[in-house]
VEXFIPA-112860 format. One record per residue: x, y, z of N, C-alpha, C in turn; residue in three letters. Coordinates in steps of 0.2 Angstrom, whole numbers, padded with zeros to 4 digits, always signed. Layout:
N
XYZXYZXYZALA/...
end
This chain:
402
+0005-0005-0001-0001+0000+0000+0005+0006-0001MET/+0002+0012-0004+0008+0016-0004+0006+0023-0001SER/+0010+0027+0001+0009+0031+0007+0003+0036+0005LEU/-0002+0039+0009-0005+0042+0007-0006+0048+0014TRP/-0007+0054+0011-0008+0059+0015-0011+0058+0020SER/-0013+0059+0025-0017+0060+0031-0024+0062+0028ARG/-0024+0068+0026-0030+0073+0025-0033+0069+0018ARG/-0029+0065+0014-0032+0062+0008-0035+0057+0010ARG/-0032+0054+0015-0034+0046+0017-0041+0047+0021PHE/-0041+0053+0025-0050+0054+0029-0053+0056+0023PHE/-0051+0061+0018-0057+0063+0014-0060+0057+0009LEU/-0056+0052+0008-0058+0046+0004-0061+0039+0006THR/-0059+0040+0012-0060+0033+0016-0064+0033+0024SER/-0062+0039+0026-0064+0038+0034-0072+0039+0035LEU/-0076+0043+0031-0083+0045+0032-0087+0038+0028ALA/-0082+0035+0024-0086+0030+0022-0085+0025+0027GLY/-0081+0022+0031-0079+0020+0035-0084+0020+0042THR/-0086+0028+0045-0091+0027+0050-0099+0027+0046ALA/-0099+0028+0039-0106+0026+0037-0107+0021+0038ALA/-0102+0016+0035-0105+0008+0035-0102+0004+0041ALA/-0100+0007+0045-0098+0003+0052-0093-0002+0051GLY/-0089-0001+0046-0083-0006+0045-0077-0003+0050THR/-0072-0008+0050-0067-0008+0057-0065-0001+0055PRO/-0062-0001+0062-0058+0007+0063-0051+0005+0059SER/-0047+0012+0060-0041+0016+0057-0037+0014+0061LEU/-0030+0010+0059-0025+0011+0063-0018+0015+0062LEU/-0015+0018+0063-0009+0022+0061-0003+0017+0061ARG/-0001+0015+0057+0002+0008+0056+0012+0011+0057ALA/+0012+0016+0056+0020+0020+0056+0021+0028+0056SER/+0027+0030+0059+0027+0036+0058+0033+0038+0055THR/+0033+0041+0049+0038+0043+0044+0045+0043+0048PRO/+0049+0042+0046+0054+0046+0049+0059+0052+0048GLU/+0055+0055+0043+0058+0060+0039+0054+0066+0041ASP/+0050+0065+0046+0045+0070+0048+0039+0072+0044GLY/+0038+0069+0040+0032+0071+0034+0026+0070+0038SER/+0022+0071+0033+0013+0071+0035+0010+0066+0032ASP/+0014+0061+0031+0012+0054+0028+0010+0048+0033ALA/+0006+0044+0031+0004+0039+0038+0003+0034+0033ASP/+0003+0027+0036+0000+0021+0032-0005+0019+0038VAL/-0011+0018+0034-0016+0017+0039-0019+0009+0036PHE/-0020+0005+0042-0022-0001+0039-0028-0003+0044VAL/-0034-0007+0040-0039-0010+0043-0038-0012+0050PRO/-0042-0013+0055-0040-0017+0061-0045-0021+0060GLN/-0047-0027+0066-0053-0031+0066-0058-0028+0069SER/-0064-0033+0069-0071-0032+0071-0071-0026+0077ALA/-0074-0021+0076-0075-0015+0080-0077-0020+0089PRO/-0074-0017+0091-0073-0020+0099-0082-0019+0101ALA/-0084-0022+0106-0090-0022+0109-0089-0019+0116LYS/-0093-0015+0119-0092-0011+0125-0095-0016+0132GLY/-0095-0013+0136-0097-0015+0142-0101-0011+0148LYS/-0106-0008+0148-0109-0004+0154-0112-0007+0158ARG/-0111-0003+0165-0107+0002+0166-0100+0000+0165PRO/-0097+0006+0164-0089+0007+0164-0086+0013+0166VAL/-0081+0013+0169-0078+0019+0171-0069+0017+0169MET/-0066+0023+0168-0060+0023+0166-0057+0028+0169ILE/-0050+0028+0171-0047+0034+0173-0039+0034+0172SER/-0035+0038+0173-0027+0038+0172-0025+0032+0178SER/-0020+0031+0178-0018+0023+0182-0018+0026+0189ALA/-0018+0033+0191-0017+0033+0199-0024+0033+0201ASN/-0027+0031+0198-0037+0034+0200-0039+0024+0200GLY/-0034+0020+0200-0036+0013+0199-0040+0011+0207VAL/-0038+0013+0213-0042+0010+0217-0046+0014+0220HIS/-0048+0021+0215-0053+0025+0218-0060+0025+0214ALA/-0059+0020+0208-0065+0020+0203-0070+0015+0207LEU/-0067+0010+0213-0074+0008+0215-0081+0011+0219GLN/-0078+0018+0219-0082+0023+0225-0087+0025+0219LYS/-0084+0027+0213-0088+0030+0209-0093+0024+0205GLY/-0091+0018+0204-0095+0012+0202-0101+0011+0207MET/-0099+0012+0212-0105+0011+0217-0110+0014+0215ASP/-0108+0021+0215-0114+0027+0212-0117+0023+0204ILE/-0113+0022+0201-0119+0020+0193-0121+0015+0197LEU/-0119+0009+0200-0124+0004+0201-0130+0005+0206LYS/-0130+0010+0209-0136+0012+0212-0141+0016+0209SER/-0139+0017+0202-0142+0020+0198-0142+0029+0199GLY/-0134+0031+0201-0134+0037+0202-0131+0042+0195GLY/-0131+0047+0196-0128+0051+0190-0121+0048+0187ASP/-0120+0049+0181-0112+0049+0180-0107+0053+0181THR/-0108+0059+0182-0105+0065+0184-0102+0065+0192LEU/-0108+0062+0195-0108+0062+0202-0101+0057+0202ASP/-0102+0050+0199-0099+0044+0199-0092+0047+0197ALA/-0090+0051+0192-0083+0053+0191-0080+0057+0195ALA/-0084+0061+0197-0081+0067+0204-0081+0062+0210VAL/-0084+0059+0213-0082+0054+0218-0077+0051+0219ALA/-0076+0047+0212-0067+0044+0211-0062+0048+0213ALA/-0061+0055+0208-0058+0058+0208-0057+0060+0216VAL/-0062+0062+0219-0061+0066+0225-0056+0061+0230THR/-0056+0056+0229-0054+0052+0233-0046+0052+0232VAL/-0044+0052+0226-0036+0055+0224-0035+0063+0226VAL/-0040+0067+0227-0039+0074+0228-0036+0073+0235GLU/-0039+0069+0240-0039+0069+0246-0034+0066+0248ASP/-0030+0063+0245-0025+0058+0246-0019+0062+0246ASP/-0015+0063+0252-0009+0068+0252-0003+0065+0251PRO/-0003+0057+0248+0002+0054+0245+0002+0054+0237ASN/-0002+0055+0236-0003+0058+0229+0001+0066+0227ASP/+0005+0068+0225+0007+0072+0225+0006+0077+0219ASP/+0002+0073+0215+0000+0077+0208-0006+0080+0207SER/-0011+0080+0213-0018+0081+0212-0020+0083+0220VAL/-0023+0089+0220-0027+0091+0227-0022+0091+0233GLY/-0023+0088+0238-0020+0088+0245-0013+0086+0243TYR/-0008+0091+0246-0002+0089+0244+0003+0088+0238GLY/-0003+0090+0233+0001+0093+0227+0006+0095+0226GLY/+0011+0095+0221+0018+0099+0222+0016+0106+0219LEU/+0019+0111+0223+0018+0117+0220+0020+0122+0215PRO/+0019+0128+0215+0022+0131+0210+0029+0133+0212ASN/+0031+0138+0208+0039+0141+0208+0039+0143+0217GLU/+0034+0146+0218+0033+0151+0225+0032+0147+0231GLU/+0029+0141+0228+0028+0138+0236+0021+0137+0236GLY/+0017+0139+0232+0009+0137+0232+0006+0133+0230GLU/+0002+0130+0231-0001+0124+0228-0008+0127+0224VAL/-0008+0127+0218-0012+0128+0214-0016+0124+0208GLU/-0024+0123+0209-0027+0117+0207-0030+0120+0200LEU/-0032+0114+0196-0035+0116+0189-0042+0111+0190ASP/-0048+0110+0188-0051+0105+0185-0056+0107+0182ALA/-0060+0101+0177-0067+0104+0174-0071+0098+0173SER/-0077+0097+0172-0081+0093+0170-0086+0094+0167VAL/-0088+0088+0163-0092+0090+0159-0099+0084+0159MET/-0105+0087+0158-0112+0082+0161-0114+0079+0153HIS/-0114+0075+0151-0117+0073+0144-0124+0073+0145GLY/-0126+0071+0148-0135+0070+0147-0139+0078+0147PRO/-0134+0082+0150-0138+0090+0150-0133+0095+0147THR/-0126+0091+0141-0123+0096+0139-0120+0100+0142ARG/-0120+0099+0148-0115+0107+0153-0109+0106+0154ARG/-0105+0111+0157-0100+0110+0159-0096+0115+0163ALA/-0092+0114+0167-0089+0120+0172-0082+0118+0173GLY/-0079+0124+0175-0071+0124+0176-0069+0128+0181SER/-0064+0126+0184-0060+0131+0189-0051+0133+0186VAL/-0047+0137+0188-0041+0134+0187-0037+0140+0192ALA/-0030+0138+0191-0027+0142+0198-0029+0144+0205SER/-0033+0138+0207-0037+0140+0215-0031+0137+0220VAL/-0031+0143+0224-0028+0141+0229-0032+0139+0238ARG/-0028+0134+0241-0032+0134+0247-0039+0130+0247ARG/-0042+0127+0242-0046+0124+0242-0046+0117+0239ILE/-0046+0110+0242-0044+0104+0241-0049+0102+0235LYS/-0055+0101+0235-0058+0097+0231-0061+0103+0225ASN/-0056+0102+0218-0058+0107+0212-0063+0103+0209VAL/-0063+0097+0208-0067+0094+0202-0076+0095+0206ALA/-0075+0094+0214-0083+0097+0215-0086+0103+0213ARG/-0079+0108+0217-0080+0116+0213-0081+0117+0206LEU/-0078+0114+0202-0078+0115+0194-0087+0112+0194ALA/-0090+0107+0196-0097+0105+0196-0102+0110+0199LYS/-0099+0114+0204-0102+0118+0208-0103+0124+0204THR/-0098+0125+0199-0098+0132+0194-0103+0129+0189VAL/-0104+0123+0186-0107+0122+0182-0117+0122+0184MET/-0115+0120+0190-0123+0120+0192-0127+0124+0195GLU/-0122+0130+0198-0125+0136+0202-0124+0144+0199ARG/-0120+0144+0192-0118+0150+0190-0121+0149+0184THR/-0119+0155+0181-0121+0155+0173-0115+0156+0170ASN/-0109+0155+0172-0105+0153+0169-0101+0148+0168HIS/-0095+0148+0163-0093+0138+0163-0085+0140+0167THR/-0083+0146+0167-0076+0144+0170-0075+0150+0175MET/-0071+0149+0180-0070+0154+0185-0063+0152+0187ILE/-0057+0159+0189-0050+0157+0187-0049+0161+0196VAL/-0042+0157+0199-0039+0162+0203-0042+0164+0209GLY/-0041+0170+0211-0043+0171+0219-0053+0173+0218ASP/-0054+0173+0213-0062+0174+0211-0064+0167+0213GLY/-0062+0162+0209-0064+0155+0211-0063+0153+0219ALA/-0057+0156+0222-0057+0154+0229-0064+0157+0233ARG/-0064+0163+0231-0069+0167+0235-0075+0164+0233ARG/-0077+0162+0228-0084+0158+0225-0085+0151+0231PHE/-0078+0148+0230-0079+0142+0234-0080+0143+0240ALA/-0079+0148+0245-0079+0149+0252-0087+0150+0252VAL/-0089+0153+0249-0095+0158+0246-0101+0151+0245ALA/-0099+0146+0243-0103+0140+0242-0101+0136+0248GLU/-0097+0137+0253-0098+0132+0259-0090+0127+0258GLY/-0084+0129+0256-0078+0125+0253-0075+0127+0259PHE/-0072+0122+0262-0067+0123+0267-0062+0127+0265GLU/-0057+0133+0266-0051+0133+0265-0045+0130+0269GLU/-0041+0129+0266-0036+0123+0270-0029+0126+0267MET/-0024+0123+0270-0016+0123+0267-0016+0118+0264ASN/-0015+0118+0256-0014+0113+0253-0007+0110+0254LEU/-0004+0112+0255+0005+0111+0255+0008+0106+0262LEU/+0008+0100+0260+0010+0097+0266+0017+0097+0266THR/+0021+0093+0271+0026+0094+0275+0030+0091+0269GLU/+0027+0085+0266+0032+0081+0262+0033+0084+0257HIS/+0027+0086+0253+0028+0092+0247+0032+0100+0247SER/+0032+0102+0252+0036+0108+0256+0044+0106+0255ARG/+0045+0099+0257+0053+0099+0258+0054+0097+0251LYS/+0051+0094+0246+0051+0092+0237+0053+0101+0236ILE/+0049+0104+0238+0049+0110+0234+0056+0115+0236TRP/+0058+0115+0243+0064+0118+0245+0070+0114+0240LEU/+0068+0106+0240+0075+0104+0238+0076+0106+0230ALA/+0070+0108+0227+0068+0109+0220+0072+0118+0220TRP/+0070+0121+0227+0072+0129+0225+0081+0128+0225LYS/+0083+0123+0229+0091+0125+0229+0093+0122+0224ALA/+0092+0118+0218+0094+0117+0212+0093+0123+0208SER/+0089+0124+0201+0089+0129+0198+0082+0129+0195SER/+0079+0133+0193+0072+0134+0190+0072+0132+0182SER/+0068+0130+0179+0069+0127+0173+0063+0130+0167PHE/+0060+0134+0171+0054+0138+0166+0056+0146+0163ASN/+0062+0147+0166+0064+0154+0163+0068+0154+0159TRP/+0067+0149+0155+0072+0149+0148+0067+0145+0142ARG/+0070+0146+0137+0067+0146+0130+0063+0137+0131PRO/+0057+0137+0128+0055+0130+0128+0056+0125+0122GLY/+0054+0119+0121+0057+0116+0115+0055+0119+0110ILE/+0048+0123+0110+0046+0124+0102+0049+0130+0100ASP/+0056+0132+0104+0059+0139+0103+0064+0138+0098SER/+0068+0140+0093+0074+0140+0090+0079+0140+0096PRO/+0079+0143+0101+0085+0143+0105+0086+0138+0111GLU/+0080+0133+0109+0081+0126+0114+0088+0124+0113TRP/+0089+0120+0118+0096+0118+0120+0096+0110+0123VAL/+0096+0104+0120+0094+0098+0123+0100+0096+0128SER/+0098+0093+0136+0102+0091+0139+0098+0086+0143ARG/+0101+0080+0142+0097+0075+0144+0097+0074+0153SER/+0090+0070+0155+0090+0071+0163+0096+0066+0164ALA/+0098+0063+0162+0104+0058+0165+0112+0063+0164ALA/+0112+0068+0160+0116+0073+0160+0115+0076+0164ALA/+0110+0079+0167+0108+0083+0172+0108+0081+0179ARG/+0107+0074+0179+0107+0070+0187+0114+0069+0188LYS/+0118+0069+0184+0127+0069+0184+0128+0075+0188GLU/+0126+0081+0185+0129+0087+0185+0126+0088+0193ASP/+0121+0086+0196+0119+0087+0205+0124+0081+0208TYR/+0124+0076+0205+0128+0071+0209+0136+0074+0210ALA/+0138+0078+0207+0144+0081+0207+0145+0088+0209GLN/+0138+0091+0211+0137+0097+0214+0137+0095+0223HIS/+0143+0097+0226+0142+0094+0233+0138+0099+0238GLU/+0139+0105+0235+0135+0110+0240+0128+0107+0240VAL/+0125+0106+0234+0119+0103+0233+0117+0097+0235PHE/+0121+0093+0235+0120+0087+0239+0118+0087+0246GLN/+0124+0092+0251+0123+0093+0256+0117+0097+0258GLU/+0115+0102+0255+0108+0105+0255+0102+0101+0255ARG/+0102+0096+0251+0096+0093+0248+0096+0087+0254LEU/+0102+0085+0258+0101+0080+0263+0098+0084+0269ALA/+0101+0090+0271+0098+0093+0276+0090+0094+0276MET/+0087+0097+0269+0081+0099+0268+0077+0092+0269ILE/+0079+0087+0269+0075+0080+0268+0076+0076+0274CYS/+0081+0080+0280+0082+0076+0285+0086+0069+0284ASP/+0089+0068+0279+0093+0064+0278+0089+0056+0277HIS/+0082+0058+0273+0078+0053+0273+0079+0051+0266ASP/+0082+0044+0264+0085+0042+0257+0079+0042+0253PRO/+0072+0040+0255+0067+0039+0250+0065+0047+0246ALA/+0065+0051+0253+0063+0059+0250+0068+0061+0246LEU/+0075+0060+0248+0080+0063+0244+0081+0060+0236MET/+0076+0054+0236+0076+0051+0229+0071+0054+0225ALA/+0064+0055+0230+0058+0058+0227+0059+0064+0225ARG/+0063+0068+0229+0065+0076+0227+0070+0075+0221ALA/+0074+0070+0220+0078+0071+0214+0075+0070+0209MET/+0070+0064+0209+0065+0062+0203+0062+0068+0200GLU/+0058+0072+0204+0054+0077+0200+0059+0084+0201VAL/+0062+0084+0202+0068+0089+0200+0069+0089+0194ILE/+0072+0083+0191+0075+0082+0185+0070+0081+0181LEU/+0063+0079+0183+0059+0077+0178+0050+0079+0182ASP/+0049+0088+0180+0045+0090+0186+0037+0087+0184PRO/+0033+0083+0187+0027+0080+0188+0022+0083+0184PRO/+0019+0082+0176+0015+0083+0176+0006+0080+0178THR/+0007+0077+0182+0003+0071+0184-0005+0073+0184GLY/-0009+0071+0182-0017+0074+0183-0021+0067+0185THR/-0027+0068+0186-0032+0062+0186-0038+0065+0182ILE/-0039+0060+0175-0046+0061+0171-0049+0055+0173ASN/-0056+0055+0173-0060+0050+0174-0066+0051+0171CYS/-0069+0046+0166-0074+0045+0162-0080+0040+0164LEU/-0085+0041+0165-0092+0036+0168-0096+0037+0163ALA/-0098+0029+0161-0103+0028+0155-0109+0024+0161VAL/-0114+0025+0162-0120+0019+0165-0122+0016+0158ASN/-0126+0012+0162-0131+0006+0158-0136+0009+0153ASP/-0138+0014+0154-0139+0018+0148-0137+0022+0144LYS/-0131+0022+0144-0126+0025+0140-0125+0033+0140GLY/-0127+0036+0146-0126+0042+0149-0118+0042+0150GLU/-0115+0046+0150-0107+0047+0149-0106+0055+0153ILE/-0100+0055+0157-0099+0061+0160-0092+0061+0161SER/-0087+0066+0162-0082+0066+0165-0077+0071+0169GLY/-0073+0071+0171-0069+0076+0174-0061+0076+0174THR/-0059+0080+0174-0051+0079+0175-0048+0086+0180THR/-0044+0082+0184-0042+0089+0191-0034+0086+0190THR/-0032+0093+0194-0024+0093+0195-0021+0098+0198THR/-0017+0095+0200-0013+0102+0204-0006+0106+0200SER/-0007+0102+0192-0003+0105+0187+0004+0105+0188GLY/+0007+0107+0182+0014+0106+0182+0020+0109+0187LEU/+0022+0105+0192+0025+0108+0196+0032+0111+0196SER/+0031+0118+0200+0037+0122+0199+0035+0127+0194TRP/+0030+0126+0191+0026+0130+0186+0026+0139+0188LYS/+0026+0142+0183+0026+0150+0184+0020+0151+0187ILE/+0019+0155+0192+0011+0158+0197+0005+0159+0194SER/+0001+0156+0191-0005+0157+0188-0004+0152+0181GLY/+0001+0148+0180+0002+0145+0173-0004+0139+0174ARG/-0009+0140+0170-0014+0135+0167-0013+0130+0162VAL/-0014+0122+0163-0013+0118+0158-0019+0116+0155GLY/-0020+0112+0151-0025+0108+0147-0031+0106+0153ASP/-0030+0103+0159-0035+0101+0163-0042+0104+0164SER/-0041+0113+0164-0049+0115+0166-0050+0117+0159PRO/-0047+0116+0154-0049+0118+0146-0056+0114+0144ILE/-0059+0115+0143-0065+0112+0139-0064+0111+0132ILE/-0063+0105+0130-0061+0103+0123-0052+0101+0123GLY/-0049+0102+0127-0042+0102+0127-0042+0094+0134ALA/-0041+0096+0139-0041+0090+0145-0047+0087+0146GLY/-0053+0088+0145-0057+0087+0144-0064+0087+0139LEU/-0067+0082+0137-0072+0084+0131-0077+0079+0133TYR/-0083+0079+0133-0088+0075+0134-0094+0078+0127VAL/-0097+0072+0123-0102+0074+0120-0106+0066+0120ASP/-0112+0070+0123-0117+0063+0126-0121+0058+0120GLY/-0119+0061+0113-0120+0056+0108-0114+0053+0105ASP/-0108+0053+0108-0103+0048+0104-0098+0047+0112VAL/-0097+0051+0116-0093+0049+0120-0089+0054+0124GLY/-0083+0052+0129-0079+0058+0130-0073+0056+0131GLY/-0068+0062+0131-0060+0061+0131-0058+0064+0136ALA/-0049+0061+0139-0048+0067+0143-0039+0064+0141GLY/-0036+0070+0145-0028+0068+0145-0025+0070+0151SER/-0019+0067+0151-0012+0069+0158-0008+0069+0152THR/-0002+0073+0157+0003+0074+0153+0005+0080+0154GLY/+0009+0082+0147+0011+0090+0146+0005+0094+0143LYS/+0002+0099+0149-0005+0100+0145-0005+0106+0139GLY/+0001+0109+0140+0004+0114+0134+0002+0112+0127GLU/+0005+0105+0126+0004+0101+0120-0003+0099+0119GLU/-0006+0097+0123-0013+0097+0123-0017+0102+0119ASN/-0017+0107+0123-0020+0111+0120-0019+0116+0114ILE/-0013+0114+0112-0012+0116+0104-0018+0114+0099LYS/-0018+0105+0102-0022+0101+0097-0028+0100+0098ILE/-0030+0104+0106-0037+0105+0108-0040+0096+0109SER/-0035+0091+0111-0035+0084+0110-0042+0082+0113GLY/-0044+0085+0118-0051+0081+0121-0056+0080+0115GLY/-0057+0086+0112-0062+0086+0107-0061+0084+0100HIS/-0053+0084+0098-0051+0080+0092-0054+0073+0093THR/-0053+0070+0099-0053+0062+0099-0061+0061+0099ILE/-0064+0064+0102-0072+0064+0102-0073+0065+0095VAL/-0072+0067+0091-0073+0069+0084-0071+0064+0080GLU/-0064+0061+0082-0062+0055+0078-0067+0049+0078MET/-0070+0048+0087-0075+0042+0088-0082+0043+0083MET/-0084+0049+0084-0090+0051+0081-0089+0050+0072ARG/-0083+0051+0070-0083+0048+0062-0083+0040+0062LYS/-0082+0038+0068-0080+0031+0067-0074+0026+0070GLY/-0067+0030+0072-0063+0027+0075-0064+0025+0083MET/-0061+0019+0083-0062+0017+0089-0059+0020+0096SER/-0060+0020+0101-0057+0025+0106-0048+0024+0106PRO/-0044+0019+0106-0037+0018+0105-0036+0023+0099ASN/-0039+0022+0092-0036+0024+0087-0037+0032+0088ASP/-0042+0035+0091-0043+0041+0092-0039+0045+0094ALA/-0039+0041+0100-0032+0043+0105-0024+0044+0100CYS/-0022+0040+0098-0016+0039+0092-0016+0045+0088LEU/-0024+0045+0085-0024+0052+0080-0022+0058+0083GLU/-0023+0059+0090-0022+0064+0094-0016+0067+0095ALA/-0013+0059+0097-0005+0061+0097+0000+0061+0090LEU/-0004+0058+0085-0001+0059+0079+0000+0068+0079HIS/-0005+0071+0080-0007+0078+0078-0002+0082+0085ARG/+0000+0079+0090+0005+0081+0096+0012+0080+0091VAL/+0015+0075+0089+0021+0074+0086+0022+0078+0079ALA/+0016+0079+0075+0017+0082+0068+0020+0090+0071ARG/+0019+0092+0077+0020+0099+0079+0027+0100+0079ASN/+0030+0094+0079+0039+0094+0080+0041+0090+0076TYR/+0037+0089+0071+0039+0086+0065+0042+0077+0066ASN/+0040+0077+0071+0043+0070+0074+0049+0069+0075ASN/+0052+0075+0079+0057+0075+0081+0059+0071+0089ASP/+0061+0065+0090+0061+0062+0095+0066+0066+0101LYS/+0069+0070+0099+0073+0072+0105+0071+0077+0106LYS/+0066+0081+0103+0061+0086+0108+0054+0083+0111LYS/+0052+0078+0106+0046+0075+0110+0048+0070+0116LEU/+0054+0068+0116+0057+0064+0123+0057+0068+0129GLY/+0056+0073+0129+0056+0079+0135+0051+0078+0137THR/+0044+0077+0136+0039+0076+0138+0035+0069+0138PHE/+0029+0070+0142+0025+0063+0140+0017+0067+0139HIS/+0013+0063+0136+0006+0065+0135+0002+0059+0135VAL/-0004+0059+0138-0009+0051+0137-0015+0054+0137TYR/-0019+0050+0133-0026+0052+0130-0029+0045+0132PHE/-0035+0046+0135-0040+0041+0137-0048+0044+0134TYR/-0051+0038+0132-0055+0040+0128-0063+0034+0130ALA/-0068+0035+0131-0074+0031+0132-0078+0032+0127LEU/-0082+0028+0124-0088+0031+0120-0096+0029+0123ASN/-0100+0031+0121-0105+0028+0124-0108+0022+0125LYS/-0105+0017+0121-0108+0011+0121-0102+0007+0126ASP/-0098+0009+0129-0095+0008+0135-0086+0004+0133GLY/-0086+0006+0125-0080+0004+0122-0074+0009+0124VAL/-0068+0009+0128-0063+0011+0130-0057+0010+0126HIS/-0050+0017+0129-0045+0013+0124-0042+0020+0129GLY/-0035+0020+0127-0030+0025+0129-0023+0025+0126SER/-0021+0029+0125-0013+0029+0121-0008+0035+0124ALA/-0002+0032+0125+0002+0036+0126+0008+0038+0122SER/+0012+0045+0122+0017+0045+0118+0022+0041+0117LEU/+0024+0038+0122+0029+0033+0122+0026+0027+0126TRP/+0030+0022+0125+0028+0014+0129+0028+0015+0135ARG/+0033+0018+0138+0034+0017+0146+0030+0023+0150ASN/+0028+0022+0155+0026+0028+0160+0029+0034+0161GLY/+0029+0036+0166+0035+0039+0170+0039+0035+0173TYR/+0038+0028+0174+0044+0024+0176+0046+0021+0170ASP/+0055+0022+0166+0054+0019+0160+0054+0012+0159PRO/+0055+0007+0167+0055+0001+0166+0048-0001+0166ASN/+0043+0003+0166+0038+0001+0165+0032+0003+0160LYS/+0029-0001+0158+0024+0002+0152+0017+0005+0153ARG/+0016+0010+0150+0011+0015+0151+0005+0011+0152ALA/+0000+0012+0158-0007+0010+0160-0011+0014+0160LYS/-0016+0012+0160-0024+0017+0162-0028+0012+0168TYR/-0032+0015+0170-0037+0012+0173-0043+0011+0172ALA/-0046+0004+0172-0054+0002+0171-0057+0001+0176VAL/-0064-0001+0177-0067-0003+0182-0072-0005+0178HIS/-0074-0012+0175-0080-0015+0171-0087-0016+0177ASP/-0087-0015+0182-0092-0016+0185-0090-0024+0191GLY/-0085-0026+0188-0082-0032+0195-0076-0028+0199THR/-0071-0027+0196-0066-0023+0201-0062-0019+0195GLU/-0058-0013+0198-0052-0009+0195-0048-0013+0194GLY/-0043-0012+0188-0038-0014+0185-0035-0012+0181LYS/-0029-0012+0180-0023-0007+0176-0023-0012+0169LEU/-0024-0007+0163-0024-0010+0156-0019-0006+0152VAL/-0014-0010+0148-0008-0007+0144-0011-0001+0139GLU/-0009+0004+0139-0011+0010+0136-0008+0009+0128CYS/-0012+0010+0121-0006+0010+0117+0000+0014+0116ALA/+0004+0013+0111+0009+0019+0111+0010+0021+0105ALA/+0012+0027+0104+0012+0030+0097+0019+0028+0095TYR/+0024+0027+0099+0031+0027+0098+0032+0021+0102PHE/+0035+0016+0099+0034+0010+0103+0042+0009+0105ASP/+0043+0013+0112+0050+0014+0113+0049+0017+0118GLU/+0055+0018+0121+0055+0021+0129+0056+0029+0126ILE/+0053+0033+0131+0055+0040+0130+0054+0044+0137GLY/+0052+0051+0135+0051+0055+0141+0058+0057+0143GLY/+0063+0059+0142+0069+0063+0144+0071+0058+0147ASP/+0072+0051+0144+0075+0046+0151+0083+0046+0148GLN/
end
């Protein structure tokens, strides 16, 4: 089969696939020359879904039961999704979401979240929220009790207080010590990004060697972390590779009603006020009750550029499977850097998708998750138990600045 341009292929084939219900399409390879050509091959017959079902990023695997209990009792799909992520927001040991999240460069924890309710086609969002722990529930409150879609910053905090949310210090002692360790190193945010012609590549291994040979820094790190080896190791991990961890959760009930939420503490050490994709409707989350929903974790800046959540739902509307729709979104991310693996290797992006029939899928930019020794996975609860399932991979190799 000859190479076809992506656009030409879609114009001639994709519409027919959707109309006829024929097998979905799979990106078979990515050109090494950075061109926009892809080879697509038919998959086997479309998968059959099961309802109710919930999916999330891997860090939600133990929280999905909370939401499934709501679905099985006849509860609303958005209530189920929010209940699940609230478990993670409340967990001080998850330093990427809610209480205990790693802070911005000033030591302030800033949270973002969005919700979408498929049955009523409503949405709510909050961003750069300080001192309010459960921002997924706050985004739902914006949706239900205001004439707005998004409230940000101190206005969102004041709105939360008016609605009865409790203010609290979100910076745990664990996260504070890691932040101090980062402050003892140097900020990476005040220099050109990978989309700049001034960007200079430096691997995590090379930077780690720099830190290892810097005696003053090592002494400072040990003092900040009370000479705790585990804490020192975690501090080095997040200094070298600042987490963008988030939780996206999607839920469909036995009637095919679907809703979703995405919540995060955002990129650690970010410039104060930075907002990623999580609270952006159409990027970090998108739900259409006629089709399904999609969300993302990872580097939000890259997802915003392609409106990933909306892209995936529209691909599913045209007949793509959830897995293939996620891969198409990743194709667009990679295309923005002409498939330059050196630049793409500096970050992770994950997409998650669930259609109204209960068919689900996920794809990661690289084969590995944040741990280079483990394959990227996402969480699924099919009514029996929560479990981890492997993500499809856009690049079937280790990436993420290893």
